[in-house]
C-alpha positions in Angstrom: 185.5 -30.0 -11.2 188.0 -32.5 -12.5 187.0 -34.6 -15.5 187.8 -38.2 -15.9 189.3 -39.4 -19.3 185.9 -40.9 -20.3 184.0 -37.7 -19.5 186.6 -35.7 -21.4 186.4 -38.0 -24.4 182.6 -37.7 -24.5 182.8 -33.9 -24.2 185.4 -33.7 -27.0 183.1 -35.6 -29.3 180.2 -33.3 -28.5 182.5 -30.2 -29.1 183.6 -31.5 -32.5 180.7 -29.9 -34.3 180.6 -26.6 -32.3 181.8 -23.3 -33.7 183.8 -21.0 -31.6 181.6 -18.6 -29.6 184.3 -16.7 -27.8 187.4 -15.1 -29.3 190.5 -14.0 -27.4 192.0 -10.9 -29.0 194.9 -8.5 -28.7 194.0 -7.5 -25.1 194.1 -11.1 -23.9 191.7 -12.3 -21.2 189.9 -9.2 -19.8 187.2 -8.9 -17.2 184.7 -8.5 -20.1 185.9 -11.7 -21.7 185.6 -13.6 -18.4 182.0 -12.3 -17.9 181.1 -13.3 -21.5 182.6 -16.8 -21.0 180.8 -17.2 -17.6 177.4 -16.2 -19.2 177.9 -18.5 -22.2 179.0 -21.4 -20.0 175.9 -20.9 -17.8 173.7 -21.1 -20.9 175.5 -23.9 -22.8 177.8 -25.7 -20.4 180.2 -26.6 -23.3 181.9 -23.9 -25.4 184.6 -23.7 -28.0 186.9 -20.7 -28.0 189.5 -19.4 -30.4 192.6 -17.3 -29.9 193.2 -14.8 -32.6 196.7 -14.3 -34.2 197.4 -11.0 -32.5 196.6 -12.2 -29.0 199.4 -12.1 -26.4 198.5 -15.6 -25.0 198.6 -19.1 -26.4 195.5 -21.2 -26.4 196.7 -23.2 -23.4 197.4 -20.0 -21.4 194.0 -18.5 -22.3 192.3 -21.8 -21.4 194.0 -22.0 -18.0 193.2 -18.3 -17.2 189.5 -18.7 -18.2 189.2 -22.0 -16.3 190.7 -20.4 -13.2 188.5 -17.3 -13.3 185.2 -19.0 -14.4 185.4 -22.2 -12.5 185.4 -24.2 -15.6 187.2 -27.4 -16.6 189.5 -27.6 -19.7 188.4 -30.3 -22.2 190.9 -29.9 -24.9 193.4 -27.5 -26.6 194.2 -27.9 -30.2 196.2 -25.2 -32.1 194.5 -21.9 -31.5 191.2 -23.4 -30.3 190.2 -24.8 -26.9 187.0 -26.2 -25.3 185.7 -25.5 -21.8 183.0 -27.2 -19.7 181.2 -26.1 -16.6 178.1 -27.9 -15.3 175.0 -25.7 -14.7 173.9 -26.8 -11.2 170.4 -25.5 -11.5 169.5 -26.7 -15.0 172.1 -29.2 -16.3 171.9 -29.7 -20.1 174.7 -32.3 -20.5 174.7 -35.5 -18.6 178.2 -37.0 -18.2 
């Protein structure tokens, strides 16, 4: 799903107060990380993630990889943190 600039701005504002719920560590984006991201996106739709210092990926690379494997849309990448969004088709929580 491609987000418009207005939708992205709205989601960025909503993500401002979120704490990271998913951390990318020294092993990078593994199958377990993808499953965890998928489950959390299913429950929350909007998540903030962080890349730890010893991770082999940058935040942009981790964001792109998770988006590709989870079917999510990138909202923003700042420093070591990034925000992902994926709409829950059965029970949407966020209306954009």
